[in-house]
C-alpha positions in Angstrom: -12.6 -18.2 5.7 -15.6 -19.8 3.8 -16.1 -19.5 -0.1 -18.9 -17.6 -1.3 -21.4 -20.7 -1.9 -20.6 -21.9 1.7 -21.0 -18.4 3.1 -24.4 -18.3 1.7 -25.6 -21.6 3.0 -23.9 -20.6 6.2 -26.0 -17.7 6.5 -29.4 -19.5 5.7 -28.7 -22.3 8.0 -28.5 -19.6 10.8 -32.1 -18.2 9.9 -30.6 -15.3 7.8 -31.4 -14.0 4.3 -28.9 -15.5 1.7 -25.8 -13.5 0.2 -24.0 -14.2 -2.8 -21.3 -11.9 -2.3 -20.2 -12.3 1.2 -17.3 -14.3 2.8 -17.6 -15.6 6.5 -15.0 -15.4 9.0 -15.4 -17.5 12.2 -14.0 -16.6 15.6 -14.1 -18.4 19.0 -17.5 -17.2 19.7 -18.5 -14.9 16.6 -18.7 -14.7 13.1 -18.4 -11.8 10.7 -19.5 -11.3 6.9 -17.1 -9.5 4.7 -18.0 -8.0 1.2 -16.5 -5.1 -0.9 -18.9 -2.6 -2.6 -17.4 -0.9 -5.6 -19.5 2.3 -5.4 -16.8 4.8 -5.4 -14.7 7.1 -3.0 -16.8 8.1 0.1 -16.0 11.7 1.1 -15.3 11.8 5.0 -16.2 15.3 5.7 -19.7 14.9 7.1 -20.8 15.3 10.5 -22.3 12.2 11.9 -25.9 12.8 13.4 -26.2 9.5 15.7 -29.9 10.3 16.5 -31.3 11.1 13.2 -29.4 8.1 11.9 -31.1 5.9 14.6 -34.4 7.1 13.5 -33.9 6.1 9.8 -32.6 2.8 10.7 -35.7 2.1 12.5 -38.0 3.3 9.6 -35.6 1.1 7.2 -36.3 -1.8 9.2 -39.6 -2.2 8.4 -39.0 -2.7 4.7 -36.5 -5.3 5.6 -39.0 -7.3 7.7 -41.4 -7.2 4.8 -39.1 -9.4 2.9 -38.2 -11.5 5.9 -41.9 -12.3 6.6 -42.3 -13.6 3.0 -39.2 -15.9 3.6 -40.7 -17.1 6.9 -38.1 -15.9 8.8 -38.2 -14.2 12.3 -38.8 -10.3 12.2 -35.8 -8.0 13.3 -36.3 -4.9 15.4 -33.5 -2.3 16.0 -33.5 -1.2 19.8 -30.7 1.4 19.4 -27.0 1.9 19.5 -24.8 -0.3 21.5 -21.9 1.8 20.2 -22.8 5.2 18.2 -21.3 5.6 14.7 -17.9 7.1 14.9 -15.2 7.9 12.2 -11.4 7.6 12.4 -9.6 10.0 10.0 -6.3 8.0 10.3 -7.4 4.7 9.5 -10.5 5.7 7.7 -12.6 3.2 9.4 -16.5 3.9 10.3 -17.9 2.1 13.1 -20.9 1.5 15.0 -23.0 -1.2 16.8 -26.6 -1.8 16.8 -28.7 -3.6 19.6 -31.3 -5.8 18.2 -33.7 -8.5 18.7 -35.9 -10.8 17.0 -39.8 -11.7 17.3 -39.0 -15.2 18.1 -36.9 -14.4 21.0 -36.2 -11.3 23.3 -32.5 -12.2 23.7 -30.4 -9.4 22.7 -28.3 -9.2 19.6 -25.5 -7.0 18.6 -24.1 -6.4 15.2 -20.9 -4.6 15.3 -20.1 -2.9 11.9 -16.8 -1.4 10.1 -16.7 0.3 7.0 -13.2 0.4 5.7 -12.8 3.3 3.0 -11.0 2.7 -0.1 -10.2 4.7 -3.2 -12.9 3.0 -5.3 -15.0 1.5 -2.7 -15.6 0.1 0.7 -14.9 -3.1 2.4 -17.9 -3.9 4.6 -17.3 -6.0 7.7 -20.1 -6.9 10.0 -19.6 -8.7 13.4 -22.3 -11.0 15.2 -22.0 -11.2 18.7 -23.9 -10.7 22.0 -23.6 -8.0 24.6 -22.1 -10.4 27.3 -19.2 -11.2 25.0 -19.1 -8.1 22.9 -16.0 -6.5 24.2 -13.8 -9.7 24.0 -15.1 -10.5 20.3 -14.9 -6.9 19.0 -10.9 -7.6 20.4 -10.7 -10.5 18.2 -12.5 -9.1 15.4 -10.3 -5.9 15.2 -7.0 -8.3 15.4 -8.6 -10.0 12.3 -9.1 -6.6 10.7 -5.6 -5.8 11.3 -4.2 -8.2 8.6 -6.7 -6.4 6.2 -5.3 -3.5 3.6 -6.2 -2.2 0.2 -3.9 -3.2 -2.4 -1.3 -0.5 -3.8 -3.2 2.1 -5.8 -6.5 1.1 -3.9 -5.9 3.0 -0.8 -8.2 6.1 0.6 -5.1 8.2 0.4 -4.5 7.4 -3.3 -7.5 9.3 -4.7 -6.9 11.2 -7.5 -9.0 13.9 -9.5 -11.3 12.3 -11.9 -11.9 9.1 -9.5 -15.5 8.2 -9.3 -17.1 9.6 -6.2 -19.9 7.9 -4.2 -23.3 9.6 -4.3 -23.5 9.5 -0.6 -21.5 10.4 2.7 -20.7 8.7 6.1 -24.1 9.1 7.4 -25.9 7.4 4.5 -23.2 4.6 4.7 -24.4 3.8 7.9 -28.1 3.5 7.1 -27.7 1.7 3.6 -25.2 3.6 1.2 -26.6 3.6 -2.3 -29.8 2.2 -1.0 -30.4 5.2 1.2 -29.8 7.5 -1.9 -32.2 5.4 -3.8 -35.0 5.9 -1.3 -35.0 9.4 -1.8 -35.5 8.9 -5.6 -38.2 6.3 -5.3 -36.4 3.3 -6.4 -37.6 0.9 -3.5 -36.4 -2.1 -5.2 -33.0 -0.8 -4.9 -33.7 0.2 -1.6 -34.8 -3.2 -0.4 -31.8 -4.8 -2.2 -29.4 -2.8 0.1 -31.5 -3.3 3.0 -31.5 -7.0 2.9 -27.8 -7.0 2.7 -27.6 -4.7 5.8 -30.0 -6.5 8.0 -29.5 -10.2 7.2 -27.5 -11.0 10.4 -29.6 -12.6 13.4 -29.6 -14.7 16.4 -27.4 -14.4 19.3 -28.9 -17.5 20.3 -27.2 -19.4 17.7 -23.7 -18.0 18.1 -22.8 -21.0 20.1 -23.5 -23.3 16.9 -21.2 -21.1 14.5 -18.1 -23.4 15.1 -20.0 -26.6 14.7 -21.5 -25.4 11.5 -18.2 -24.2 10.3 -16.9 -27.6 10.5 -19.6 -28.7 8.1 -18.3 -26.4 5.4 -14.5 -27.0 6.5 -13.4 -29.2 3.6 -14.3 -26.8 1.0 -13.2 -23.4 2.8 -10.6 -21.3 1.8 -7.7 -20.5 4.1 
């Protein structure tokens, strides 16, 4: 796993927006970004409307592209679901996969995202892969996730009355979490910040470079 500073540099070298709060895990042909979002307990009693969520994601993409354009980065376009959002009540994991492409290439990109719900927030884990390798990459990615667990007292099942409850449910979590709620209130600056975090992963074309770039940071990476 790369340290925060190295992770941000890694993302920039691959043509992504930088992130000061992500850790990068590198697999054989993939990489994934992990970060914890401390926004409270997300209630899981909401029905997921995949069609409506995709419509919202495409609208949100326009805002993200405004920032990408300012930074001279390729624009990104979401094409649809690769895997529709679904939630497992036993593991408290929300998962979905999106198909994307950039303005610099028609090559398909897949971002496979998992939100692991906890008592006081959720762990966000996004896998960057391509359709040809996705099945194997997701399998490897989930083996990595199998080693993850919240500390005692922080698990989803340990919620207590009086704990902070997130201002959104499962659907909003897919399209941007607190940023999606902010949009309804007109806080566009907050919304944009959330979207940048959600749409920073690009380039199936550079997946082959991941291992080589990881070695550049190896001496300073965390185990």
